[in-house]
C-alpha positions in Angstrom: -67.7 -26.1 -35.1 -68.6 -22.4 -35.1 -65.9 -19.9 -33.9 -66.2 -18.8 -30.3 -68.2 -15.7 -29.6 -66.6 -12.4 -28.8 -67.8 -12.5 -25.1 -66.1 -15.9 -24.7 -62.9 -14.6 -26.2 -62.9 -11.7 -23.8 -63.6 -14.0 -20.9 -60.6 -16.2 -21.8 -58.4 -13.2 -22.2 -59.4 -11.8 -18.8 -58.7 -15.2 -17.3 -55.2 -15.3 -18.8 -54.5 -11.8 -17.6 -55.7 -12.7 -14.1 -53.4 -15.7 -14.0 -50.5 -13.5 -15.1 -51.3 -10.9 -12.5 -51.5 -13.6 -9.8 -48.2 -15.1 -10.9 -46.4 -11.7 -10.9 -47.9 -11.0 -7.5 -46.6 -14.3 -6.2 -43.2 -13.5 -7.5 -43.2 -10.0 -6.1 -44.3 -11.3 -2.7 -42.2 -14.5 -2.9 -38.9 -12.8 -3.6 -38.8 -10.7 -0.5 -39.9 -13.8 1.5 -37.1 -15.8 0.0 -34.6 -13.1 0.8 -35.8 -13.0 4.4 -35.6 -16.8 4.7 -32.1 -16.7 3.1 -30.9 -14.0 5.6 -32.3 -16.0 8.6 -30.7 -19.2 7.4 -27.3 -17.5 7.0 -27.6 -16.1 10.5 -29.1 -19.0 12.4 -27.5 -21.9 10.6 -24.3 -20.6 9.1 -23.3 -22.2 5.7 -19.5 -22.3 5.1 -19.8 -21.1 1.4 -22.0 -18.2 2.7 -19.9 -17.0 5.6 -18.9 -13.3 5.6 -15.2 -14.3 5.3 -16.0 -16.2 2.1 -18.4 -13.6 0.7 -16.0 -10.8 1.3 -12.6 -12.5 1.9 -10.4 -9.5 1.1 -12.2 -7.2 3.6 -12.1 -10.0 6.2 -8.5 -10.7 5.6 -7.5 -7.1 6.0 -8.5 -7.3 9.6 -5.7 -9.8 10.1 -3.4 -9.1 7.2 0.4 -8.5 7.4 -0.1 -4.8 6.4 -2.1 -1.9 7.8 -2.9 1.5 6.3 -0.4 4.3 6.9 -0.9 8.0 6.1 2.5 8.6 4.6 3.6 5.2 3.3 0.2 4.0 1.9 0.7 0.9 4.1 3.1 -0.5 6.7 3.8 -3.8 8.4 1.3 -4.9 11.0 3.0 -5.0 14.5 3.2 -8.5 16.0 1.7 -10.2 12.9 2.0 -14.0 12.9 1.4 -16.5 10.1 2.2 -20.2 10.0 1.2 -22.5 7.2 2.0 -26.1 6.3 0.5 -26.1 2.8 0.9 -25.6 -0.1 4.4 -25.1 1.3 5.8 -24.5 4.8 5.7 -20.8 5.7 6.3 -18.9 8.9 6.1 -15.1 9.2 6.8 -13.2 12.4 6.7 -9.4 12.7 8.1 -7.7 15.7 6.3 -5.2 17.9 7.4 -2.3 15.6 5.9 -4.0 12.5 9.1 -5.1 10.9 9.6 -8.7 9.6 12.3 -10.0 11.9 13.4 -10.5 15.5 12.2 -8.2 18.3 14.0 -4.9 18.6 13.6 -1.4 20.1 13.8 2.1 18.7 16.7 2.7 21.0 20.0 1.2 19.8 21.8 -0.8 22.6 25.3 0.3 23.5 28.1 -1.4 21.6 25.8 -2.4 18.7 26.5 -1.7 15.0 22.9 -1.4 13.6 22.1 -1.9 9.9 18.7 -0.8 8.5 17.7 -2.5 5.2 15.4 -0.8 2.7 13.7 -2.7 -0.1 10.6 -4.4 -1.4 9.2 -7.9 -1.2 12.6 -9.6 -1.8 14.0 -7.7 1.2 10.9 -8.2 3.4 10.9 -11.9 2.7 8.4 -13.0 0.1 9.9 -16.3 -1.2 11.8 -17.8 1.7 10.1 -20.3 4.0 10.4 -18.2 7.1 11.1 -14.8 8.5 14.2 -16.4 10.0 15.6 -17.4 6.6 15.2 -14.1 4.8 18.5 -12.4 3.9 18.5 -9.6 6.5 18.3 -12.1 9.3 20.9 -14.3 7.7 23.1 -11.2 7.1 23.0 -10.5 10.8 24.0 -14.0 11.6 26.9 -14.1 9.2 28.3 -10.8 10.3 28.1 -11.8 14.0 30.0 -15.0 13.1 32.8 -13.0 11.4 34.4 -11.9 14.7 33.9 -8.1 14.1 34.6 -5.4 16.6 30.9 -4.9 17.5 27.8 -7.0 17.7 25.7 -6.4 14.6 21.9 -6.0 14.5 20.1 -5.9 11.2 16.6 -4.4 11.1 14.4 -5.2 8.0 12.4 -2.2 6.9 11.5 -3.7 3.5 7.9 -4.5 2.6 6.2 -6.0 -0.4 5.4 -3.4 -3.1 7.7 -0.8 -1.7 9.8 1.2 -4.2 12.4 3.9 -3.4 9.4 6.3 -3.1 8.2 4.5 0.0 11.7 3.7 1.2 12.9 7.3 1.4 9.8 8.3 3.4 10.2 5.2 5.6 13.8 6.1 6.3 13.0 9.7 7.1 10.1 8.9 9.4 11.1 5.6 11.0 14.5 4.4 9.8 16.5 7.2 11.3 14.7 6.8 14.6 16.6 3.4 14.9 19.9 5.3 14.9 21.4 3.2 12.2 25.1 3.1 11.5 24.5 1.7 7.9 21.5 2.0 5.6 21.5 -0.8 3.1 19.5 -0.2 -0.1 18.3 -3.2 -2.2 15.8 -1.9 -4.8 15.1 -2.1 -8.6 12.1 -4.2 -9.6 9.3 -2.1 -8.1 10.8 1.1 -9.4 10.9 -0.5 -12.8 7.1 -1.1 -12.5 6.6 2.5 -11.6 8.7 3.8 -14.5 6.9 1.6 -17.1 3.3 2.3 -15.9 1.3 4.8 -17.9 1.0 8.5 -16.9 4.3 8.8 -15.1 4.5 11.8 -12.8 7.3 12.9 -10.4 5.6 12.0 -7.1 4.5 8.5 -8.3 0.8 9.1 -7.9 0.2 7.6 -11.3 1.1 4.2 -9.6 0.5 4.4 -5.9 -3.1 4.8 -4.9 -4.5 6.2 -1.7 -5.6 3.5 0.6 -9.5 3.7 0.8 -9.8 3.6 4.6 -13.5 4.6 4.5 -16.2 4.1 1.9 -18.1 7.3 1.3 -21.2 5.5 0.1 -23.7 4.8 2.9 -26.0 2.8 0.6 -23.2 0.3 -0.1 -22.4 0.1 3.6 -26.1 -0.7 4.3 -26.2 -3.3 1.4 -23.1 -5.1 2.8 -25.0 -6.0 5.9 -27.2 -8.3 3.8 -26.1 -11.8 3.1 -28.2 -11.9 -0.1 -26.3 -8.9 -1.5 -22.9 -10.3 -0.5 -23.8 -13.6 -2.1 -25.0 -12.0 -5.3 -21.9 -9.8 -5.5 -19.5 -12.7 -4.7 -21.0 -15.4 -7.0 -22.7 -13.5 -9.8 -20.4 -10.6 -10.6 -16.7 -10.1 -11.3 -16.3 -8.1 -8.1 -14.3 -10.8 -6.3 -11.7 -11.2 -9.1 -11.1 -7.4 -9.1 -10.8 -7.1 -5.3 -8.9 -10.1 -3.9 -5.4 -8.7 -4.5 -3.9 -6.0 -2.3 -3.0 -4.2 -5.5 -6.7 -3.2 -5.8 -6.2 -1.0 -2.8 -2.8 0.4 -3.4 -2.2 0.6 -7.2 -3.9 3.0 -9.5 -6.1 1.3 -12.2 -5.1 -2.1 -10.8 -5.7 -4.9 -13.4 -6.6 -2.5 -16.2 -3.6 -3.5 -18.3 -3.4 -7.1 -17.1 -1.4 -9.2 -17.8 1.2 -6.7 -19.0 0.5 -3.9 -16.4 4.0 -2.7 -16.5 4.4 -2.5 -20.3 2.5 0.7 -20.9 5.2 3.4 -20.6 4.4 7.0 -21.2 7.6 8.7 -20.0 10.1 6.1 -18.7 12.9 8.6 -18.7 11.1 10.5 -16.0 10.5 7.3 -14.1 14.2 6.4 -14.2 15.1 10.0 -13.2 12.9 9.7 -10.2 14.7 6.5 -9.2 18.0 8.3 -9.3 16.6 11.3 -7.4 15.2 9.0 -4.7 18.5 7.2 -4.2 20.2 10.6 -3.8 17.6 11.6 -1.2 18.1 8.4 0.7 21.8 9.0 0.8 21.3 12.6 2.0 18.9 11.6 4.7 21.1 8.8 6.0 24.2 11.0 6.1 22.4 13.8 7.8 21.7 11.4 10.7 25.2 10.1 10.9 24.7 6.9 8.9 26.7 5.5 6.0 25.0 4.0 3.0 25.6 0.8 1.0 23.9 0.6 -2.4 23.4 -2.9 -3.7 22.2 -4.2 -7.1 19.2 -6.5 -7.1 19.5 -10.0 -8.3 16.9 -11.2 -10.9 16.2 -14.1 -13.1 15.9 -12.3 -16.4 14.2 -15.2 -18.1 11.1 -14.6 -16.0 10.5 -11.4 -17.9 9.7 -13.5 -21.0 6.2 -14.1 -19.6 5.3 -10.6 -20.7 4.7 -9.0 -24.1 6.9 -6.1 -23.0 9.8 -8.5 -22.0 12.5 -6.6 -23.9 11.3 -3.3 -22.5 11.5 -4.7 -18.9 14.8 -6.3 -19.5 16.3 -3.1 -20.8 14.7 -1.1 -18.0 16.1 -3.4 -15.3 19.6 -3.1 -16.8 19.2 0.7 -16.8 18.2 0.8 -13.1 21.3 -1.4 -12.3 23.5 1.1 -14.1 21.9 4.0 -12.2 22.7 2.4 -8.9 26.4 2.1 -9.8 26.5 5.7 -11.2 24.9 7.2 -8.0 27.3 5.2 -5.8 30.2 6.6 -7.8 28.9 10.2 -8.0 28.1 10.3 -4.2 31.2 8.3 -3.0 28.9 5.6 -1.5 30.0 2.0 -0.9 28.6 -0.3 -3.6 28.0 -4.1 -3.7 27.2 -5.9 -6.9 24.9 -8.5 -5.4 23.3 -9.2 -8.7 26.5 -10.4 -10.5 27.4 -12.8 -7.7 24.0 -14.3 -7.2 23.1 -14.5 -10.9 26.4 -16.3 -11.6 25.5 -19.0 -9.1 22.0 -19.3 -10.5 23.4 -19.6 -14.0 25.8 -22.3 -12.7 22.9 -24.2 -11.1 20.8 -24.0 -14.3 23.6 -25.3 -16.5 24.2 -28.2 -14.0 20.5 -29.0 -13.9 20.2 -28.8 -17.7 23.2 -31.1 -18.2 21.6 -33.6 -15.8 18.3 -33.4 -17.7 20.0 -34.0 -21.0 21.8 -37.1 -19.6 18.5 -38.5 -18.4 16.8 -37.7 -21.8 19.7 -39.4 -23.7 19.4 -42.5 -21.5 15.6 -42.5 -22.0 16.0 -42.3 -25.7 18.5 -45.1 -25.7 16.1 -47.3 -23.8 13.1 -46.2 -25.9 11.3 -44.8 -22.8 10.8 -41.3 -24.1 7.3 -40.5 -25.2 6.7 -38.4 -28.3 5.4 -35.6 -26.2 8.5 -35.7 -24.0 10.8 -35.8 -27.1 9.2 -32.6 -28.4 9.5 -30.8 -25.1 12.8 -29.0 -24.7 14.5 -29.7 -21.3 15.0 -26.6 -19.1 17.5 -26.3 -16.3 16.3 -24.9 -13.0 18.1 -23.0 -10.3 17.5 -23.1 -6.6 18.1 -19.4 -6.1 14.9 -17.8 -7.3 11.3 -18.8 -6.7 9.9 -20.6 -9.7 7.3 -18.5 -11.6 4.6 -21.2 -11.3 5.1 -21.1 -7.5 5.1 -17.3 -7.2 6.0 -14.1 -9.0 9.6 -15.3 -9.6 12.0 -12.6 -11.0 13.6 -11.2 -7.9 11.9 -13.4 -5.2 14.4 -15.6 -3.4 14.3 -19.1 -2.0 16.0 -19.9 1.3 19.2 -20.8 -0.6 18.9 -17.5 -2.6 18.7 -15.5 0.6 21.8 -17.3 1.8 23.7 -16.2 -1.3 22.5 -12.6 -1.0 23.5 -12.4 2.7 26.8 -14.1 2.0 27.6 -11.5 -0.8 26.6 -8.5 1.4 28.4 -9.8 4.4 31.7 -10.3 2.5 31.5 -6.8 1.1 30.7 -5.2 4.5 33.7 -7.0 6.0 35.9 -6.1 3.0 35.0 -2.4 3.4 35.7 -2.5 7.1 32.4 -0.7 7.9 31.9 -2.2 11.3 34.2 -0.4 13.7 
């Protein structure tokens, strides 16, 4: 067969080009049509996986979260916040009208009341226990009132997740002293450790604490976020969701950049630890200037939980250093001191030893009966305590269970009674 003529070749090429143009035109016209249909479907017949709460869960959750932006504290507790869950574990959280996690109170101190204000982070606020009413400040109030003291005791919980002594000294100066406390109880360490071991340490902690982005300055982004198509693309086809679903993305500088060892990148830890000492001194000075006594307490921790990090020894050493600073400041400033850490960790150690002994007995019996699998035989038994939240169920380290909160409250109550502070 003879080869096709040049005109025939040109005609075939033109036909292919025409088909390509028509296909491109169909795509160009079809995509906007699909987007319009997608938008209409999402608005007329809502799909659960494409609801705005799912496409931007963090932004939606902030409308009802336990915290709200604050110009001087970065964030504060939301007044009258309520949360009740049955799964994955029972949890009940109840903020009072002032935004503090605990029973209702007023700025004015009632006559005949000895008022204690507690400063701290999440382990004071109550991340770990099953309820607002099983956190240690609430239990401390109950135990002191059962001790037959000269006055009725009221304990107000000013702690909040993520707070360090940087936030607590401001919180005390602006809000705590307005409660007219008789005693300011300070329970800090772990969050100041994070600040001290974060890169770029500066005196005012702005290397760690970010400014809450109350408003987005980008009008284009605001416009795009009105589109379900854009929200779906961002949610399911980018890593935006993973980077934004934690509160740290709003309040910690470069959040996630050094994950999973965020707090193992020290640049000047000495400055960070010096800031902790300075902040404690400032808290003492503020409290005394307003007629309140101060009780400095060490923070209990399960040291083994630091082993999850590459910087485990750095964090262990840092926590020990913070504990020593608390004792030194208490001694230098003639401030009452309570070694909560020693008492609570001793009980946790006892429980772990008891648990381990029980596991070893069960293992020995299983070996005797030939019921131990090879995998179980190779796995070393590990004793567990009931004081701290287990790492796989939360952050662990300093977070307390209901029983752990009971031990902290018991230790603090005994010390307050011993010192004769309630008069």
